[in-house]
C-alpha positions in Angstrom: -8.4 -7.8 13.6 -8.3 -8.8 9.9 -7.2 -11.9 8.3 -6.5 -12.6 4.7 -4.8 -15.3 2.6 -2.1 -14.0 0.5 -3.1 -16.5 -2.0 -6.3 -14.7 -2.9 -4.5 -12.1 -4.1 -2.1 -14.0 -6.6 -3.9 -13.0 -9.6 -2.1 -12.8 -12.9 -3.0 -11.1 -16.1 -1.6 -11.9 -19.7 -1.9 -8.3 -20.5 0.4 -6.7 -17.7 1.5 -7.3 -14.2 -1.4 -6.8 -11.4 -1.4 -5.0 -8.1 -4.0 -6.4 -5.5 -4.5 -4.3 -2.4 -4.8 -6.1 0.7 -4.9 -3.5 3.5 -5.1 0.3 3.6 -4.8 1.6 6.9 -4.1 5.4 7.6 -0.6 6.1 5.8 0.0 2.2 5.4 -0.7 0.0 2.5 -0.1 -3.8 1.8 -0.4 -5.4 -1.7 0.6 -8.1 -4.0 2.2 -7.4 -7.3 2.0 -10.5 -9.6 4.1 -10.9 -12.7 4.1 -13.5 -15.4 7.5 -14.3 -17.3 8.7 -11.3 -19.3 6.4 -8.8 -17.3 8.1 -5.7 -15.4 7.5 -3.0 -12.9 8.7 0.5 -14.5 11.4 2.3 -12.7 10.1 4.7 -10.1 10.6 6.1 -6.6 8.3 6.2 -3.5 9.2 9.8 -1.8 8.8 10.2 1.8 7.9 6.1 2.1 9.8 3.2 3.1 9.1 0.0 0.9 9.4 -3.7 1.9 9.2 -6.5 -0.4 8.7 -10.3 0.5 9.1 -12.6 -2.4 6.1 -14.9 -2.0 6.7 -17.2 -5.2 9.2 -17.2 -8.1 12.2 -15.3 -8.8 13.4 -12.2 -10.7 15.6 -9.1 -10.7 15.1 -6.0 -8.5 16.9 -3.0 -10.1 17.7 -0.3 -7.4 19.4 2.8 -8.5 20.6 0.9 -11.6 22.0 -2.1 -9.9 20.5 -5.3 -10.3 20.1 -8.0 -7.7 18.5 -11.4 -8.3 15.7 -12.3 -5.9 13.9 -15.5 -5.2 11.2 -17.3 -2.9 11.4 -15.9 0.6 14.0 -13.0 -0.1 13.2 -9.7 1.8 13.9 -6.5 0.4 13.9 -2.8 1.8 13.8 0.1 -0.7 14.5 3.6 0.6 12.2 6.4 0.0 14.9 7.9 -2.5 16.1 5.1 -4.1 14.8 4.5 -7.8 13.5 0.8 -8.3 12.2 -1.3 -10.7 11.4 -5.3 -11.1 11.5 -7.6 -13.9 10.3 -11.3 -14.1 13.2 -12.7 -16.4 12.4 -16.3 -15.5 10.0 -18.9 -16.6 7.5 -19.0 -13.7 5.0 -16.3 -12.3 6.3 -14.1 -9.4 4.4 -12.7 -6.6 5.9 -10.0 -4.5 4.1 -9.0 -0.9 4.7 -5.1 -0.6 4.2 -2.8 2.4 4.5 1.1 1.9 5.0 2.5 5.3 3.3 5.9 4.0 1.1 6.3 1.2 2.7 9.2 -1.1 -0.9 9.7 -2.8 -3.8 7.9 -3.4 -2.7 6.6 -6.6 -0.3 4.1 -4.9 -3.4 2.4 -2.9 -5.4 1.6 -6.0 -5.7 -2.0 -7.8 -4.2 -1.9 -11.3 
């Protein structure tokens, strides 16, 4: 068993959003994405991977296949492997998202940035 506190992975940077890996087990990884106001996650896909997001803190906009949806604290989001996604913190408070990738498409997805 491993026990972690999500709070320990809520690290923000003035330069750009951060990604902090919590677990990397087999083909699954879990991490926290952290955004200060105005920061964004570029549009991308996760081929062959299901993505599950939980809004830990804050609110922002998730864009799936060009469709914008406002999300806020305690919302759960599932993104299909073929859907194109991005996220932007267009609010005034920091945002943290807990993310689980059910299968790591390649090692690049399981590194801190």
